[in-house]
PLY file of the C-alpha trace (Angstrom):
ply
format ascii 1.0
element vertex 222
property float x
property float y
property float z
element edge 221
property int vertex1
property int vertex2
end_header
9.91 11.12 19.43
9.90 11.48 15.65
6.92 10.06 13.77
6.81 8.80 10.19
3.29 8.63 8.79
2.69 7.07 5.39
-0.44 8.21 3.56
-1.45 5.40 1.26
-4.69 4.62 -0.52
-6.93 2.09 -2.13
-6.10 3.43 -5.62
-4.79 6.43 -7.46
-6.84 9.63 -7.36
-8.57 8.83 -4.05
-7.54 11.95 -2.13
-4.08 11.17 -0.77
-2.61 14.52 -1.81
-5.57 16.49 -0.45
-5.33 14.74 2.90
-1.53 14.95 3.12
-1.65 18.68 2.41
-4.36 19.22 5.04
-2.46 17.22 7.65
0.70 19.17 6.85
-1.03 22.50 7.32
-2.67 21.34 10.54
0.58 20.14 12.09
2.40 23.31 11.08
-0.42 25.41 12.55
0.16 23.58 15.85
3.83 24.46 15.71
4.99 20.91 14.98
8.11 20.77 12.77
6.68 18.83 9.82
7.98 17.77 6.44
5.71 16.33 3.74
7.25 14.42 0.84
6.13 12.41 -2.16
9.24 10.53 -3.26
7.78 9.24 -6.54
5.70 11.12 -9.12
4.88 10.01 -12.63
2.94 11.84 -15.30
3.52 15.23 -13.65
4.57 16.82 -10.37
1.26 18.47 -9.45
0.95 16.44 -6.25
4.44 17.43 -5.09
3.66 21.05 -5.96
0.54 20.87 -3.78
2.67 19.62 -0.89
5.11 22.44 -1.52
2.27 24.95 -1.29
1.10 23.35 1.98
4.61 24.07 3.31
4.45 27.69 2.12
7.08 27.03 -0.53
9.74 26.70 2.18
10.89 23.25 1.03
12.54 22.85 -2.41
10.55 20.70 -4.81
13.51 18.35 -5.20
13.46 17.73 -1.44
9.78 16.80 -1.66
9.94 14.77 -4.86
13.39 13.51 -5.82
12.15 11.11 -8.49
9.70 12.21 -11.17
8.97 10.58 -14.50
7.15 11.85 -17.56
5.13 8.74 -18.40
1.76 8.48 -16.55
2.50 4.93 -15.40
3.23 3.23 -12.12
6.67 4.49 -11.02
8.48 1.22 -11.77
7.34 1.22 -15.40
7.76 4.98 -15.79
11.34 4.67 -14.51
12.09 1.79 -16.87
10.81 3.84 -19.80
13.13 6.67 -18.73
16.08 4.28 -18.42
16.29 4.70 -14.66
16.15 2.41 -11.65
15.61 3.61 -8.09
16.61 1.01 -5.52
14.79 0.38 -2.28
17.96 1.37 -0.43
18.00 4.76 -2.19
14.35 5.36 -1.35
14.84 4.43 2.32
17.97 6.56 2.59
16.05 9.57 1.25
13.27 9.06 3.79
15.65 8.54 6.71
17.45 11.75 5.84
14.13 13.60 5.60
13.04 12.20 8.96
16.12 13.63 10.65
15.01 17.13 9.63
11.62 17.19 11.34
9.44 15.97 14.16
6.72 14.53 11.90
7.44 13.17 8.43
4.42 12.68 6.17
5.08 10.42 3.19
2.53 10.31 0.39
2.58 7.17 -1.70
2.11 6.90 -5.45
-0.99 5.01 -6.53
-2.14 2.26 -4.19
-0.21 0.50 -1.45
1.16 -2.25 -3.70
1.82 -0.15 -6.79
5.45 -1.01 -7.62
7.79 1.90 -6.99
11.00 0.15 -8.02
12.41 -3.28 -8.67
11.03 -5.58 -5.98
9.37 -3.07 -3.68
6.28 -0.97 -3.13
5.21 1.44 -0.40
4.62 -1.57 1.86
8.35 -2.30 1.96
9.16 1.34 2.74
6.65 1.33 5.61
8.26 -1.84 6.94
11.77 -0.45 6.54
11.00 2.69 8.55
8.53 1.05 10.94
6.11 3.78 9.97
2.49 4.42 10.76
-0.13 4.21 8.03
-3.25 6.14 7.07
-5.36 4.42 4.41
-7.33 6.81 2.22
-10.47 5.66 0.44
-13.43 7.49 -1.16
-16.56 6.89 0.90
-18.61 5.11 -1.73
-19.84 1.65 -2.65
-16.92 -0.79 -2.56
-15.04 0.99 0.26
-15.44 -1.88 2.75
-13.65 -4.43 0.59
-11.03 -1.98 -0.65
-10.06 -0.78 2.81
-9.91 -4.27 4.28
-7.68 -5.48 1.44
-5.23 -2.61 1.90
-5.08 -2.91 5.68
-4.53 -6.66 5.38
-1.59 -5.98 3.04
0.20 -3.62 5.44
3.22 -4.84 7.44
2.04 -6.33 10.77
3.21 -3.40 12.88
1.47 -0.80 10.72
-1.57 -3.01 10.20
-2.28 -3.16 13.91
-2.71 0.58 14.31
-3.57 1.77 10.79
-6.12 4.54 10.57
-8.70 4.84 7.81
-9.69 8.15 6.21
-12.98 7.92 4.35
-13.09 10.87 1.97
-16.61 12.19 1.39
-17.68 12.64 -2.22
-19.61 15.51 -3.80
-22.64 13.25 -4.25
-22.68 10.56 -1.53
-24.28 7.26 -2.44
-26.46 5.12 -0.19
-23.46 3.27 1.27
-21.70 6.32 2.75
-23.20 6.17 6.26
-23.10 2.40 6.56
-19.47 2.24 5.32
-18.36 4.28 8.31
-20.33 2.18 10.78
-19.25 -1.20 9.43
-15.57 -0.29 9.14
-15.76 0.92 12.76
-17.03 -2.56 13.69
-14.03 -4.17 11.98
-11.29 -1.79 13.13
-12.72 0.12 16.09
-14.32 3.58 15.96
-11.09 5.29 17.08
-9.35 4.14 13.88
-12.01 5.08 11.31
-12.43 8.74 10.40
-14.48 10.65 7.86
-13.18 13.70 6.02
-15.88 16.04 4.69
-16.07 16.87 1.02
-14.20 20.05 0.19
-15.41 22.30 -2.59
-11.90 23.80 -2.65
-9.22 21.10 -2.41
-6.95 23.67 -0.78
-9.32 25.66 1.47
-7.88 28.98 2.65
-8.78 28.13 6.25
-9.30 24.89 8.12
-12.62 25.07 9.92
-12.89 23.87 13.55
-14.96 20.91 12.36
-12.36 19.83 9.81
-9.54 20.56 12.24
-11.07 18.22 14.80
-11.25 15.43 12.19
-7.61 15.96 11.23
-6.48 16.01 14.87
-8.27 12.69 15.43
-6.50 11.15 12.42
-3.13 12.32 13.73
-3.63 11.09 17.29
-1.25 8.16 17.94
-2.95 4.81 18.46
0 1
1 2
2 3
3 4
4 5
5 6
6 7
7 8
8 9
9 10
10 11
11 12
12 13
13 14
14 15
15 16
16 17
17 18
18 19
19 20
20 21
21 22
22 23
23 24
24 25
25 26
26 27
27 28
28 29
29 30
30 31
31 32
32 33
33 34
34 35
35 36
36 37
37 38
38 39
39 40
40 41
41 42
42 43
43 44
44 45
45 46
46 47
47 48
48 49
49 50
50 51
51 52
52 53
53 54
54 55
55 56
56 57
57 58
58 59
59 60
60 61
61 62
62 63
63 64
64 65
65 66
66 67
67 68
68 69
69 70
70 71
71 72
72 73
73 74
74 75
75 76
76 77
77 78
78 79
79 80
80 81
81 82
82 83
83 84
84 85
85 86
86 87
87 88
88 89
89 90
90 91
91 92
92 93
93 94
94 95
95 96
96 97
97 98
98 99
99 100
100 101
101 102
102 103
103 104
104 105
105 106
106 107
107 108
108 109
109 110
110 111
111 112
112 113
113 114
114 115
115 116
116 117
117 118
118 119
119 120
120 121
121 122
122 123
123 124
124 125
125 126
126 127
127 128
128 129
129 130
130 131
131 132
132 133
133 134
134 135
135 136
136 137
137 138
138 139
139 140
140 141
141 142
142 143
143 144
144 145
145 146
146 147
147 148
148 149
149 150
150 151
151 152
152 153
153 154
154 155
155 156
156 157
157 158
158 159
159 160
160 161
161 162
162 163
163 164
164 165
165 166
166 167
167 168
168 169
169 170
170 171
171 172
172 173
173 174
174 175
175 176
176 177
177 178
178 179
179 180
180 181
181 182
182 183
183 184
184 185
185 186
186 187
187 188
188 189
189 190
190 191
191 192
192 193
193 194
194 195
195 196
196 197
197 198
198 199
199 200
200 201
201 202
202 203
203 204
204 205
205 206
206 207
207 208
208 209
209 210
210 211
211 212
212 213
213 214
214 215
215 216
216 217
217 218
218 219
219 220
220 221
């Protein structure tokens, strides 16, 4: 059965692209037909290019990122500035077509869950429209408890029930790092809360067994 996994986050710049690229490489290494896309980019296409690299350049950039805007703003405002408007129907049609081409579709969001992508919708509406799964990415630092709980509470009910949390380690962990993991496990269950170690190289040449185990746990259906 095809799976559609949305990688969303508590904010912009929290590690969504790093995690999506790692998950893509892991699934491909297991022989799973996988496609990773980032429908909306604004302020540059570096994230989409990273996903292209994770797919060994086999997928055209336009098939990964059909809508890109120059202004470094939330996609709705960046599109308005460019005189464009991408409807929710267009976005869903793109994702449905992508899903037909693979076994696992990974969809990276732009900004946080509720960052407006177009008129009247955000990633939440796309998750609902495709009945997708959700992985919530958050840096493992002070404030993570509140941020994760807010995002999970904002997910559609189906995705909220089984959402997984990826706590991304930082280069210099603060005092909350260990307790964040434990407390979130109390709220959501230990099987839904996962830590991803800090990576000196955001695109490591090899995935270590330790990291691979963490990624496999994140990908395991709930």
